[in-house]
N, C-alpha and C positions, 0 to 999 in steps of 0.2 A: 385690577387695581381699583381702589376706592379711596378717594381723597375727600375729606370733610372740608367744607367751605366755612370760614368763620369770619364774622364780623365783630371786631372788638372783644374777641375771645369767645363769642356766643355762636354756636353751630347755626348756620344759615342754610345748609343744603349739602349736596355732594356732587362730584363728577366721578364718573367711573369708566374704565376701559377693560374689555375682555380682548386679550391679545392671543391671536392663533397664527399658526404657520399654514399658509395657503399657497400652493404652487410655488413653493421655495421663497415665499416672501412673507414678512411679518405683517399681519393686518389687525387693527384695532378697531373693535366696535364700541363707539362712544355713547355715553348717555349723561344727563345732567338733571338735577332736580334742585330747585331753590325754593325755600318757603315763601308763601304769598307775601308776607310783610317785608321781605328783602328784595322782591322782583323790581326790575326796572332800573336797577343800578349798574348793570353790566357784569354782575357777579358770575353768571354762568358762562358768558362769553370769554371773560378774562381767565376763569379757572380752567376752562377746556382748552383755551389757547396754551396755557402753561403746561397742562398735561400733554397736549400734542407735541410741544417742544421737548419735553422730557422724553417722550416715546421715540421721537425722531432720533434724538441723541443716543437711544439705546436700540437702534436698529428697525424700528417699525417704519415702513414705507407707504403703507395705504391705510386709509381711514374710512370708516362708514358709520352712519347712524340710521336708526329706524325711526321715522317720525309719523305720527298720526296726520292724516291729510288736513284736519281742522286745526292743527296746533301751529298757528302762524308765528308765535314767538320762538318756538324750537326751530322752525324752518329758517327764521332769520338768523339765529345763532349758528346753524349749520352753514348757511351761506357765508357768514362772517369768518368761519373756520376754513373756508375754501372748499367746502363740499358742495356737490352739485346734485340735483335730482337725476337718478339714473334711469327713470322710466320703468323701474321694476318695483314691485310691491311684495310684501310678505303675505302669508296666508290669512293673517289678521288685517290686512288692508292698509299696513303702515307703508309709507313711501321709503324706499332705500335711497339715502343720499350717500355719496361717496367721493373720494379724492385719492390719487389723481384720476 
């Protein structure tokens, strides 16, 4: 899924989810990107929250995001979404955040 985030009709960024079946559960891997001039308005958080709600309503029960260890803004968004650091990292060094 790819959703465009708009401000007054102008594209400001996107949120996306890749949904897979894993151990008989639907899991969504989330990502978000907001253009620099639109950052700091809560757009990524609100858009990702809306996507998570939609996904839950359509059977997704688990969520995760891969976040670079130096990207504090994305880590804060993940925390606001209810994701927590798993203690696991990807081969690229990104931290895996997940819920539940």
